[in-house]
matplotlib code that plots the C-alpha trace (Angstrom):
import matplotlib.pyplot as plt

x = [113.4, 114.0, 110.1, 109.5, 111.8, 109.9, 106.9, 107.8, 109.4, 106.3, 104.1, 107.0, 105.9, 102.1, 103.8, 105.5, 102.9, 100.1, 102.8, 103.7, 100.0, 100.5, 103.4, 101.1, 103.4, 106.4, 105.2, 105.1, 107.8, 107.2, 105.4, 107.9, 110.2, 108.4, 108.2, 111.6, 113.0, 109.9, 111.4, 114.9, 114.1, 111.3, 114.5, 117.0, 114.6, 114.0, 117.7, 118.5, 115.9, 117.4, 120.7, 119.2, 115.6, 114.9, 114.7, 111.7, 109.8, 111.3, 110.4, 107.2, 106.0, 107.1, 105.4, 102.4, 102.1, 102.6, 99.6, 97.3, 97.9, 97.8, 94.6, 93.2, 94.5, 93.1, 89.4, 90.3, 91.8, 90.9, 87.6, 88.7, 86.3, 84.8, 84.4, 83.8, 86.9, 89.4, 88.3, 88.9, 92.1, 93.2, 91.8, 94.6, 96.8, 97.0, 96.5, 99.7, 101.9, 100.3, 101.1, 104.7, 105.2, 103.9, 106.4, 109.4, 111.8, 113.5, 113.4]
y = [89.7, 92.1, 92.5, 92.6, 95.7, 97.2, 96.9, 98.1, 101.4, 101.5, 101.9, 103.9, 106.2, 106.4, 107.4, 110.4, 111.5, 111.7, 113.4, 115.8, 116.7, 117.4, 118.9, 122.1, 123.1, 122.6, 124.8, 122.8, 121.7, 117.8, 116.7, 117.8, 116.0, 113.1, 113.5, 113.5, 110.2, 108.7, 109.8, 108.8, 105.2, 104.8, 106.4, 103.7, 100.9, 101.3, 101.8, 98.5, 96.7, 97.9, 95.6, 93.0, 94.2, 95.7, 99.6, 100.0, 96.9, 97.9, 101.5, 101.3, 98.8, 101.5, 104.7, 102.2, 101.3, 104.7, 106.1, 103.8, 103.7, 107.8, 107.5, 104.9, 107.2, 110.6, 108.7, 106.7, 109.1, 112.9, 111.9, 112.4, 112.4, 108.7, 108.5, 106.1, 107.5, 107.6, 104.3, 103.3, 105.1, 103.0, 99.6, 100.2, 101.2, 97.9, 96.3, 97.4, 96.4, 92.6, 93.0, 94.5, 91.4, 88.6, 90.6, 88.2, 90.1, 86.9, 88.1]
z = [105.8, 103.1, 102.1, 106.4, 106.3, 103.3, 105.0, 108.6, 106.4, 105.0, 108.3, 109.2, 106.4, 107.4, 111.0, 109.9, 106.9, 110.0, 112.6, 109.4, 108.9, 113.3, 112.7, 111.1, 108.8, 111.2, 113.4, 115.9, 117.9, 118.9, 116.2, 114.0, 115.8, 115.5, 112.0, 111.5, 113.8, 112.1, 108.6, 109.7, 110.6, 107.7, 105.1, 107.1, 106.6, 102.9, 102.1, 104.2, 102.0, 98.9, 99.2, 97.9, 96.7, 93.2, 93.5, 91.7, 93.8, 96.9, 95.7, 94.9, 97.0, 100.1, 98.9, 98.2, 101.5, 102.7, 100.1, 101.4, 105.0, 104.6, 103.1, 105.6, 108.4, 107.1, 107.4, 110.5, 112.6, 110.3, 109.8, 106.1, 103.5, 101.9, 98.1, 95.7, 93.6, 96.6, 97.2, 94.1, 93.8, 96.3, 95.7, 92.1, 94.5, 96.1, 92.6, 91.6, 94.6, 94.2, 91.2, 91.4, 94.0, 91.5, 88.8, 90.1, 91.0, 92.2, 95.9]

ax = plt.figure().add_subplot(projection="3d")
ax.plot(x, y, z, "-o")
ax.set_aspect("equal")
plt.show()
């Protein structure tokens, strides 16, 4: 169950990162309000998952999902540039996540 919570928290992180971009530096009311609401849910889910997962593993997976998810949303939704270096960086992040999960944290 803790892994499901970390994945959900990571997905909510992608949403709040996108909404933060849409808030235009917190100058637009509703994207700003939504950003903080999704942040609250994301942090809440992560905190519950951390009751049974190691800090380093949970936090690494959460931030990795957020980073790669934001990268994909940036390309697909916002039309950001795709370069070999950016894709390689995303692949390295995903590789790190897989290694973290396989590290045998006991959960």
